[in-house]
N, CA and C atoms as a LAMMPS dump frame, in Angstrom:
ITEM: TIMESTEP
0
ITEM: NUMBER OF ATOMS
351
ITEM: BOX BOUNDS ff ff ff
-5.0000000000000000e+02 5.0000000000000000e+02
-5.0000000000000000e+02 5.0000000000000000e+02
-5.0000000000000000e+02 5.0000000000000000e+02
ITEM: ATOMS id mol type element x y z
1 1 1 N -12.482 435.225 -71.189
2 1 2 C -12.57 435.168 -72.639
3 1 3 C -13.878 435.836 -73.072
4 2 1 N -13.823 436.793 -73.996
5 2 2 C -15.036 437.457 -74.456
6 2 3 C -16.026 436.452 -75.056
7 3 1 N -17.299 436.724 -74.872
8 3 2 C -18.334 435.817 -75.364
9 3 3 C -18.27 435.631 -76.873
10 4 1 N -17.774 436.635 -77.589
11 4 2 C -17.744 436.547 -79.048
12 4 3 C -16.557 435.734 -79.566
13 5 1 N -15.573 435.436 -78.697
14 5 2 C -14.394 434.687 -79.128
15 5 3 C -14.706 433.192 -79.17
16 6 1 N -14.318 432.543 -80.253
17 6 2 C -14.579 431.118 -80.411
18 6 3 C -13.5 430.333 -79.685
19 7 1 N -13.923 429.426 -78.814
20 7 2 C -12.987 428.603 -78.07
21 7 3 C -12.514 427.452 -78.953
22 8 1 N -11.209 427.194 -79.008
23 8 2 C -10.671 426.139 -79.878
24 8 3 C -11.295 424.766 -79.637
25 9 1 N -11.601 424.44 -78.383
26 9 2 C -12.192 423.142 -78.068
27 9 3 C -13.511 422.952 -78.824
28 10 1 N -14.38 423.959 -78.761
29 10 2 C -15.684 423.857 -79.421
30 10 3 C -15.556 423.963 -80.935
31 11 1 N -14.594 424.72 -81.389
32 11 2 C -14.352 424.818 -82.824
33 11 3 C -13.927 423.461 -83.378
34 12 1 N -13.1 422.738 -82.63
35 12 2 C -12.643 421.417 -83.072
36 12 3 C -13.789 420.405 -83.068
37 13 1 N -14.619 420.434 -82.037
38 13 2 C -15.784 419.536 -82.02
39 13 3 C -16.681 419.854 -83.214
40 14 1 N -16.911 421.133 -83.455
41 14 2 C -17.752 421.546 -84.58
42 14 3 C -17.187 421.094 -85.911
43 15 1 N -15.871 421.185 -86.052
44 15 2 C -15.223 420.733 -87.291
45 15 3 C -15.433 419.239 -87.488
46 16 1 N -15.315 418.479 -86.4
47 16 2 C -15.509 417.028 -86.483
48 16 3 C -16.947 416.678 -86.834
49 17 1 N -17.891 417.414 -86.258
50 17 2 C -19.307 417.188 -86.558
51 17 3 C -19.576 417.478 -88.033
52 18 1 N -19.118 418.619 -88.512
53 18 2 C -19.368 418.998 -89.893
54 18 3 C -18.726 418.015 -90.879
55 19 1 N -17.5 417.616 -90.592
56 19 2 C -16.808 416.678 -91.478
57 19 3 C -17.576 415.369 -91.583
58 20 1 N -17.991 414.841 -90.436
59 20 2 C -18.717 413.566 -90.437
60 20 3 C -20.091 413.725 -91.087
61 21 1 N -20.779 414.81 -90.77
62 21 2 C -22.109 415.039 -91.353
63 21 3 C -22.014 415.117 -92.869
64 22 1 N -21.015 415.846 -93.366
65 22 2 C -20.82 415.949 -94.821
66 22 3 C -20.525 414.584 -95.438
67 23 1 N -19.679 413.81 -94.744
68 23 2 C -19.334 412.475 -95.249
69 23 3 C -20.563 411.581 -95.371
70 24 1 N -21.484 411.73 -94.416
71 24 2 C -22.707 410.921 -94.42
72 24 3 C -23.785 411.484 -95.341
73 25 1 N -23.571 412.686 -95.85
74 25 2 C -24.558 413.312 -96.727
75 25 3 C -25.786 413.82 -95.992
76 26 1 N -25.625 414.15 -94.711
77 26 2 C -26.743 414.674 -93.923
78 26 3 C -26.77 416.191 -94.001
79 27 1 N -27.949 416.747 -93.967
80 27 2 C -28.069 418.202 -93.863
81 27 3 C -28.013 418.589 -92.388
82 28 1 N -27.774 419.849 -92.126
83 28 2 C -27.796 420.337 -90.744
84 28 3 C -29.183 420.139 -90.148
85 29 1 N -30.192 420.35 -90.948
86 29 2 C -31.571 420.193 -90.489
87 29 3 C -31.857 418.743 -90.09
88 30 1 N -31.391 417.794 -90.896
89 30 2 C -31.602 416.375 -90.606
90 30 3 C -30.898 415.971 -89.319
91 31 1 N -29.665 416.437 -89.149
92 31 2 C -28.934 416.111 -87.923
93 31 3 C -29.641 416.705 -86.715
94 32 1 N -30.084 417.944 -86.815
95 32 2 C -30.793 418.592 -85.712
96 32 3 C -32.061 417.855 -85.316
97 33 1 N -32.746 417.283 -86.303
98 33 2 C -33.986 416.548 -86.042
99 33 3 C -33.728 415.228 -85.31
100 34 1 N -32.511 414.705 -85.388
101 34 2 C -32.178 413.443 -84.72
102 34 3 C -31.957 413.616 -83.216
103 35 1 N -31.836 414.86 -82.771
104 35 2 C -31.554 415.122 -81.364
105 35 3 C -32.852 415.235 -80.567
106 36 1 N -32.749 414.984 -79.247
107 36 2 C -33.912 415.063 -78.373
108 36 3 C -33.595 415.978 -77.202
109 37 1 N -34.153 417.165 -77.123
110 37 2 C -35.112 417.731 -78.066
111 37 3 C -34.414 418.145 -79.36
112 38 1 N -35.178 418.149 -80.459
113 38 2 C -34.604 418.546 -81.749
114 38 3 C -34.082 419.978 -81.688
115 39 1 N -33.047 420.254 -82.484
116 39 2 C -32.518 421.612 -82.573
117 39 3 C -32.649 422.1 -84.012
118 40 1 N -32.616 423.387 -84.186
119 40 2 C -32.793 423.981 -85.506
120 40 3 C -31.532 423.837 -86.352
121 41 1 N -31.687 424.055 -87.635
122 41 2 C -30.557 424.054 -88.562
123 41 3 C -29.551 425.11 -88.143
124 42 1 N -30.05 426.262 -87.7
125 42 2 C -29.176 427.349 -87.268
126 42 3 C -28.346 426.942 -86.049
127 43 1 N -28.941 426.197 -85.131
128 43 2 C -28.196 425.725 -83.962
129 43 3 C -27.078 424.771 -84.377
130 44 1 N -27.375 423.867 -85.304
131 44 2 C -26.342 422.946 -85.791
132 44 3 C -25.233 423.747 -86.476
133 45 1 N -25.603 424.753 -87.256
134 45 2 C -24.603 425.599 -87.921
135 45 3 C -23.718 426.297 -86.892
136 46 1 N -24.317 426.795 -85.819
137 46 2 C -23.547 427.462 -84.768
138 46 3 C -22.635 426.486 -84.021
139 47 1 N -23.112 425.269 -83.798
140 47 2 C -22.286 424.235 -83.163
141 47 3 C -21.098 423.914 -84.052
142 48 1 N -21.35 423.732 -85.341
143 48 2 C -20.274 423.413 -86.279
144 48 3 C -19.249 424.545 -86.386
145 49 1 N -19.694 425.761 -86.212
146 49 2 C -18.789 426.914 -86.274
147 49 3 C -18.061 427.136 -84.946
148 50 1 N -18.447 426.371 -83.913
149 50 2 C -17.83 426.532 -82.602
150 50 3 C -18.38 427.703 -81.823
151 51 1 N -19.467 428.293 -82.305
152 51 2 C -20.053 429.473 -81.662
153 51 3 C -21.034 429.113 -80.554
154 52 1 N -21.473 427.86 -80.534
155 52 2 C -22.465 427.439 -79.548
156 52 3 C -21.916 426.253 -78.778
157 53 1 N -21.943 426.348 -77.468
158 53 2 C -21.512 425.231 -76.637
159 53 3 C -22.536 424.117 -76.709
160 54 1 N -22.073 422.916 -76.45
161 54 2 C -22.936 421.741 -76.568
162 54 3 C -23.227 421.21 -75.172
163 55 1 N -24.489 420.951 -74.89
164 55 2 C -24.868 420.388 -73.598
165 55 3 C -24.35 418.955 -73.501
166 56 1 N -24.012 418.54 -72.285
167 56 2 C -23.414 417.222 -72.073
168 56 3 C -24.306 416.103 -72.61
169 57 1 N -25.62 416.193 -72.409
170 57 2 C -26.501 415.121 -72.867
171 57 3 C -26.653 415.117 -74.395
172 58 1 N -26.259 416.191 -75.05
173 58 2 C -26.355 416.274 -76.507
174 58 3 C -25.172 415.603 -77.192
175 59 1 N -24.023 415.565 -76.532
176 59 2 C -22.828 414.964 -77.143
177 59 3 C -23.044 413.509 -77.569
178 60 1 N -23.543 412.63 -76.677
179 60 2 C -23.747 411.253 -77.136
180 60 3 C -24.823 411.142 -78.22
181 61 1 N -25.814 412.025 -78.173
182 61 2 C -26.844 412.019 -79.219
183 61 3 C -26.244 412.374 -80.577
184 62 1 N -25.343 413.356 -80.581
185 62 2 C -24.668 413.731 -81.82
186 62 3 C -23.824 412.572 -82.337
187 63 1 N -23.096 411.913 -81.433
188 63 2 C -22.269 410.776 -81.846
189 63 3 C -23.13 409.677 -82.454
190 64 1 N -24.257 409.383 -81.835
191 64 2 C -25.164 408.353 -82.367
192 64 3 C -25.727 408.797 -83.714
193 65 1 N -26.177 410.054 -83.794
194 65 2 C -26.738 410.577 -85.04
195 65 3 C -25.732 410.598 -86.181
196 66 1 N -24.453 410.687 -85.829
197 66 2 C -23.39 410.712 -86.845
198 66 3 C -22.718 409.353 -86.996
199 67 1 N -23.246 408.344 -86.298
200 67 2 C -22.73 406.969 -86.372
201 67 3 C -21.227 406.938 -86.092
202 68 1 N -20.849 407.505 -84.942
203 68 2 C -19.441 407.522 -84.547
204 68 3 C -19.329 407.362 -83.045
205 69 1 N -18.15 406.962 -82.581
206 69 2 C -17.904 406.849 -81.149
207 69 3 C -17.788 408.248 -80.554
208 70 1 N -18.249 408.376 -79.332
209 70 2 C -18.146 409.658 -78.632
210 70 3 C -16.687 410.097 -78.54
211 71 1 N -15.784 409.141 -78.381
212 71 2 C -14.364 409.474 -78.269
213 71 3 C -13.815 410.104 -79.551
214 72 1 N -14.438 409.817 -80.691
215 72 2 C -14.02 410.427 -81.957
216 72 3 C -14.488 411.873 -82.061
217 73 1 N -15.532 412.189 -81.332
218 73 2 C -16.13 413.515 -81.399
219 73 3 C -15.402 414.519 -80.501
220 74 1 N -14.938 414.048 -79.351
221 74 2 C -14.336 414.944 -78.368
222 74 3 C -12.82 414.942 -78.515
223 75 1 N -12.22 416.107 -78.672
224 75 2 C -10.758 416.176 -78.779
225 75 3 C -10.096 415.681 -77.494
226 76 1 N -9.033 414.916 -77.645
227 76 2 C -8.32 414.418 -76.467
228 76 3 C -7.29 415.43 -75.988
229 77 1 N -7.048 416.449 -76.796
230 77 2 C -6.076 417.473 -76.448
231 77 3 C -6.78 418.627 -75.737
232 78 1 N -6 419.401 -75.006
233 78 2 C -6.549 420.594 -74.378
234 78 3 C -6.814 421.634 -75.472
235 79 1 N -7.64 422.63 -75.208
236 79 2 C -7.897 423.666 -76.215
237 79 3 C -6.627 424.322 -76.739
238 80 1 N -5.652 424.582 -75.861
239 80 2 C -4.412 425.205 -76.319
240 80 3 C -3.647 424.282 -77.254
241 81 1 N -3.655 422.957 -76.967
242 81 2 C -2.973 422.005 -77.84
243 81 3 C -3.648 421.935 -79.201
244 82 1 N -4.987 421.976 -79.216
245 82 2 C -5.718 421.946 -80.48
246 82 3 C -5.333 423.15 -81.324
247 83 1 N -5.336 424.332 -80.712
248 83 2 C -4.983 425.556 -81.44
249 83 3 C -3.542 425.493 -81.911
250 84 1 N -2.665 424.99 -81.061
251 84 2 C -1.254 424.881 -81.414
252 84 3 C -1.055 423.912 -82.573
253 85 1 N -1.74 422.788 -82.536
254 85 2 C -1.645 421.797 -83.607
255 85 3 C -2.104 422.398 -84.928
256 86 1 N -3.177 423.155 -84.909
257 86 2 C -3.687 423.786 -86.132
258 86 3 C -2.666 424.78 -86.691
259 87 1 N -2.028 425.554 -85.797
260 87 2 C -1.015 426.509 -86.251
261 87 3 C 0.175 425.792 -86.874
262 88 1 N 0.619 424.701 -86.229
263 88 2 C 1.749 423.928 -86.756
264 88 3 C 1.382 423.342 -88.114
265 89 1 N 0.182 422.773 -88.228
266 89 2 C -0.263 422.209 -89.507
267 89 3 C -0.289 423.281 -90.592
268 90 1 N -0.772 424.461 -90.249
269 90 2 C -0.846 425.542 -91.237
270 90 3 C 0.547 425.95 -91.707
271 91 1 N 1.487 426.066 -90.761
272 91 2 C 2.853 426.433 -91.129
273 91 3 C 3.508 425.349 -91.983
274 92 1 N 3.326 424.099 -91.576
275 92 2 C 3.908 422.997 -92.346
276 92 3 C 3.268 422.891 -93.732
277 93 1 N 1.967 423.15 -93.808
278 93 2 C 1.281 423.099 -95.095
279 93 3 C 1.847 424.146 -96.046
280 94 1 N 2.165 425.332 -95.497
281 94 2 C 2.762 426.384 -96.329
282 94 3 C 4.115 425.951 -96.864
283 95 1 N 4.901 425.306 -96.002
284 95 2 C 6.261 424.951 -96.375
285 95 3 C 6.361 423.64 -97.157
286 96 1 N 5.548 422.659 -96.787
287 96 2 C 5.686 421.329 -97.376
288 96 3 C 4.526 420.913 -98.273
289 97 1 N 3.471 421.646 -98.238
290 97 2 C 2.255 421.216 -98.924
291 97 3 C 1.33 420.595 -97.89
292 98 1 N 0.035 420.715 -98.089
293 98 2 C -0.963 420.303 -97.103
294 98 3 C -0.829 418.836 -96.688
295 99 1 N -0.741 417.925 -97.62
296 99 2 C -0.698 416.495 -97.312
297 99 3 C 0.54 416.133 -96.496
298 100 1 N 1.697 416.571 -96.931
299 100 2 C 2.934 416.257 -96.208
300 100 3 C 2.959 416.919 -94.844
301 101 1 N 2.403 418.127 -94.747
302 101 2 C 2.349 418.832 -93.468
303 101 3 C 1.502 418.09 -92.447
304 102 1 N 0.338 417.585 -92.859
305 102 2 C -0.53 416.835 -91.951
306 102 3 C 0.122 415.527 -91.516
307 103 1 N 0.802 414.861 -92.455
308 103 2 C 1.48 413.605 -92.114
309 103 3 C 2.569 413.847 -91.082
310 104 1 N 3.34 414.899 -91.255
311 104 2 C 4.406 415.216 -90.314
312 104 3 C 3.835 415.583 -88.951
313 105 1 N 2.754 416.338 -88.935
314 105 2 C 2.106 416.698 -87.672
315 105 3 C 1.617 415.44 -86.957
316 106 1 N 1.051 414.492 -87.69
317 106 2 C 0.57 413.24 -87.091
318 106 3 C 1.726 412.447 -86.492
319 107 1 N 2.859 412.422 -87.166
320 107 2 C 4.029 411.717 -86.636
321 107 3 C 4.519 412.364 -85.343
322 108 1 N 4.539 413.687 -85.322
323 108 2 C 4.973 414.409 -84.123
324 108 3 C 4.027 414.1 -82.959
325 109 1 N 2.74 414.119 -83.23
326 109 2 C 1.741 413.853 -82.2
327 109 3 C 1.88 412.421 -81.673
328 110 1 N 2.072 411.455 -82.571
329 110 2 C 2.244 410.058 -82.152
330 110 3 C 3.49 409.904 -81.293
331 111 1 N 4.547 410.601 -81.651
332 111 2 C 5.782 410.545 -80.881
333 111 3 C 5.571 411.092 -79.479
334 112 1 N 4.827 412.184 -79.36
335 112 2 C 4.535 412.763 -78.044
336 112 3 C 3.727 411.795 -77.185
337 113 1 N 2.752 411.125 -77.813
338 113 2 C 1.903 410.188 -77.073
339 113 3 C 2.727 408.999 -76.585
340 114 1 N 3.675 408.518 -77.379
341 114 2 C 4.538 407.413 -76.959
342 114 3 C 5.38 407.812 -75.756
343 115 1 N 5.855 409.037 -75.735
344 115 2 C 6.665 409.505 -74.615
345 115 3 C 5.85 409.611 -73.338
346 116 1 N 4.552 409.883 -73.47
347 116 2 C 3.688 410.03 -72.307
348 116 3 C 3.244 408.696 -71.728
349 117 1 N 3.453 407.6 -72.443
350 117 2 C 3.03 406.286 -71.95
351 117 3 C 3.89 405.807 -70.881
């Protein structure tokens, strides 16, 4: 995979970080300062965009800084499943509207998880 291509796994983690950070009203700079060692606002922006990989010891720090469980931060799906889910959601959103499309995607995902149990 070319270095310039964004990997879906990191893009999804970045999306989760940004969503939670926005919900908490934190700036990228504030979140970066909570990490040890601290990271710059630009680094947080790159992480949120999925352009920068996250070191293993930084993941729990991010979860703590965002007041969330580590399991909420890390996608349980493989990168291909994450990308596939996003494509399905986008198609359903076009056809059914965003809210109904996401609800249907969630039902499909729950059904798959039940079958895997």
